[in-house]
N, C-alpha and C positions, 0 to 999 in steps of 0.2 A: 548277535552280530555275526556268528559263524556262517550263516546262510548267505550272507552278502558277498558278492565278488567286488572288490574295491577297484576303482578306476586307477590306472597306472599309465604313465607316459615316460618315454625315453627319448631325450632330445639329442640330436646330433647336428653336425654342421650342415648336412644335406637332408636327412630324413627325420621325421618325428613319428615314433612308433607308439602305438596305443593298444590297450587291452584291458580286460577286467580279470582280476587275479583273485583266486580263492585263497583261503588260509593255508592250504597245503601246496600252494605254488602252481596250481593249474590255471593256465591263461585261456580266456575265452574271447572270441571276437577280435582276435589279433588283426591289426591293420597298420598301414603306414601312409604317410602323406609328406609332402614337401614341408620342411621346417621354415623355409624362407629366412633362415638365420643370417644369411649374407646380405639381406636387405635392410637390416637394422631392427631396432626395438619394436616399432609399431607393427611391422609385417610379421615378426616372430610371434608376438603375443596375439595377433589376430589369428594366426595359424593354430596356436595352442588352444584358444577359446573355441575355434571351429571344430577341431578334432575332438575336444572334450565333450562338446554338446552333441556331436553325432554318436560318440561311443556311449554316452550316458544321458540320453535325452530327458529322462525323468528325474535326473539328479538323485538317483537312488544311492549312490556312493556318498557317505557322509564325510569322507576325507579322500584325498588324492595322493598317491605316491608319485614322485617325480625324480627322474635321474637326469643330471645335467653335467656337461663338461665343466672342468674347473675345480679348484680347491675351495670347498664350501665350509665356512665356519659353522660348526654344529650348533653353536649357541645363538647366532644371529641370523643364519641363513644367507649371509653375504658371500658372493663369489669374490675371493680375494685376488686383487690385482686384475689383470686382463686375461681373457681366454681367447686364443687366436681364432677359434671357430665361431665365436659369438661377437657380433658387433655391438657390444654393450659397454657402457662407461666402466672404468675401474671401480672396484669396491661396490659392485652392483647389488642392491638388496633383493636378490632373486626370490627368496621365499615370500617376502612381503608382497612383491609385485605379482607373483603367481596367485597368492591368496585373493588379491583384489580382482584379478582377471577371472578366476574360477568361482569366486564366491564361496569358497570352502577352505577348511584347514588343509594345508599342503605339507606333506612330509618329504623333505628335499635331501638328496645326497648326491655325491659324485657318481657318474654313470659307471665307472669301473667298480666302485664299491657295490653298486646294485647288481652288476653281473656276478661279482664274487659271492654275494649272498645267495643268489639264485643257484649257482653251481654247487654251493655248499649244501643247500637244503633239498634241491630237486634235480641236481645234475651230476657231474663227474666226481664231485667231492662228497657226495651224500654219505653220511655215516662217520665222517671225520670229525675230530674235535677241533683241530687247527688246520686251516687250509689257506693257501695262497693262490689267487687266480690272476694270471697275467694275460693281458690283451695286447697282441702284437699286430699293429696295423700302421697307420700314419705315424703314430708314436708307440711308446710302450707304457701301458697303464697297468695298475695293479690294485688289488683289494685283498685285505686280510680278514678272515673270519675266525673268531675264537669262541667256542662254546655257543655257537649259533648266532652270534652278534658281530657286526662289523666293527673292527678296531679302527677308530677314526683318529686317534691321537689328540693332542692338546688343542690343535687348531684346525682339525679336519684334514690334515695332510698326510696321514699315515698311508703307507702302501705305494708311494710314488717311486716304485722300483726303477722306472725308466731313467731317472735322473741321478743314479748313483755315480759318484766320482770315482771311476775305476781306472783312472790313468789312461784313458783312451787318447791316442795320438791322431785320431781321425778328425773329421770336420767339427768345428765348434758348434755346440748345441745352442739354440735360441734361448734356452733356459738360463744361460749365463754361468752354469756350474762348470768349473774347470775340470777337464778330463771326463766329462759326461759321456757315457757310452751309447746313449739313445740313437745318435745319427748313424751308428754302425749296426745297432741291434734291431732297428725297426724295419717294417716293410718298405716304407718310403725311402729309408736309407739304403736298403738293398737295391731298390730300383736305381737310385742315384749313383751308387757305386758301380752298378752294371753298365750304366750309360757311360760313365767315366772310362770304363774298360773297353768301350767301343761297341757294346751290344745295343741293338735297337729294340728296347722293351718298354712297356707302359705299365706293367704290374708285377708284383712279386710272384704271382703265379707263372708268368711268362719266364721269369728268371729260373724258377724251380723246374719248369718243363724243358728248359733249354739243355741241349747236349753239348753245348760249347764249353770247352775247358775253362774259358774266362768266367762263365757262370758258376762253375764249380768252385772257383777260387773265392769269388765274392760271397757265395753262400757259406763257405767255410768260415770266413771272417765274421759274418753275421751270426752264425750259430755259436761261435766261440764267445762273442760278446754277450749274447743272450745267456749262455751257460754260466758265464761269470756272474751275471746278475742273480741268477737262480741260486748259485752256490753261496754268494754273500748273504742272500736272504735266508737261506737254510740255516746258516750259522746263527743268525739272529732270532729266527722265529721257531725253528725246529718243527716244521709242519709235517703232517702225515701225507698230505696230497698237495702237489703243485699242478694246477690246471692251466693249460696254455690255450688261449683262444684268439680270436681275431682272424683277419684274412690270411695271415701267414700260416696259421695252423691248418688251413685247408690243404697244405702240401702233404699232410699225412706222414707216412714213414720217411719220406725224403727229408722231412724236418726232424721228426722225433727220434729216429735211429741215431743220427750224429749228435743230436742235442743231448740225449741221455749219456752218450759216450763222453762228450766233453764235460757235461755236468759232473761226472764222476771225478774229474780232475780238480774241481773247485769246491766241492762239498766235503766236509769231514766224513770219514768212513763211519764214525759212530752215529752220524745223523742220516747220511744218504741211504744206508742199507734198509731203512724203514720208510723211505719216501717214495711215493709213486709220482712220476711225471707223466701226465695223461692229457689227451686233447679234451677241450671243452665239449659238452654234450648238448647244450641248449641253443646254440647258434644265435641267430639274430633276435630271438625272443628273450634272451637272458636279462637284458636291461629292464624290460617291462616287468618280467617276473620278479626280479629283485626289488624294483621300485614298489611293486605291490606288497611284497613281503615286509619291506620296511614300514609301509603304512599299517599293516596288520600288527607288527610289533609295537608301533607307536599307539595303536588303538587299545593295547592291553591284551591282545591275543597273540601270544608268541607264535612265530612260524613253526609249523609242526612237520616232522619227517613222515 
């Protein structure tokens, strides 16, 4: 089975990414298409079936790796509750429905977990035993990998770093957790706070690129809240590497220099001195690579460094 590149898909609210992934995490024929996720269940699954048939017309891949938004029960493959970016009913049997649509066994996991596994085996955390990958974009997602395997928790919800109750006095998060810091630590939150300050911006990149003192103030708040999340996670997980990805990470040193400085205030000295906080290496391909590696692991071929 090691000669086969398994089909893998990464579902987002806008894009559906696809590729064929080797057991070592090499992705071939990477492509993207519209997910049509905002048009409901029928349009979404039509897009999934179409992309899969074009990427693997001969159905050479005996199983499919799939990354999806939402908290996914590892035992049942059900997306728990509702997921804002997918117009699907609550408690949706995603794995079962995907298997029906694709006619093959599907290995399903949260998209942030897939990205974390990819960075651990083939990206910025390669060589680590314990790593945390945090994706900062519309929200703040996270995935934990220990000894080469994603730590999923009892119900599939491990790694939800974005919804830590850190006593934030900022806007209330849609998650319902009191004091959740995500509205201040996320890219979308950064844009919203910049607009509240009077800046005419449409993206986190524009905020980071701005020389306006008001931009510097909202960036400082955002960086501080993200550093608190990473510090709290460090105390619990004791990782070797923290990988930060997503759109906000494209700011480079404008993010990472102050982030590392603030992180030092929130992580125990005994822990932080051995932790590297680094940018993600795999970009938009991480979700596809990780979904493929999940499939390889499920097939009995552990992902190899």
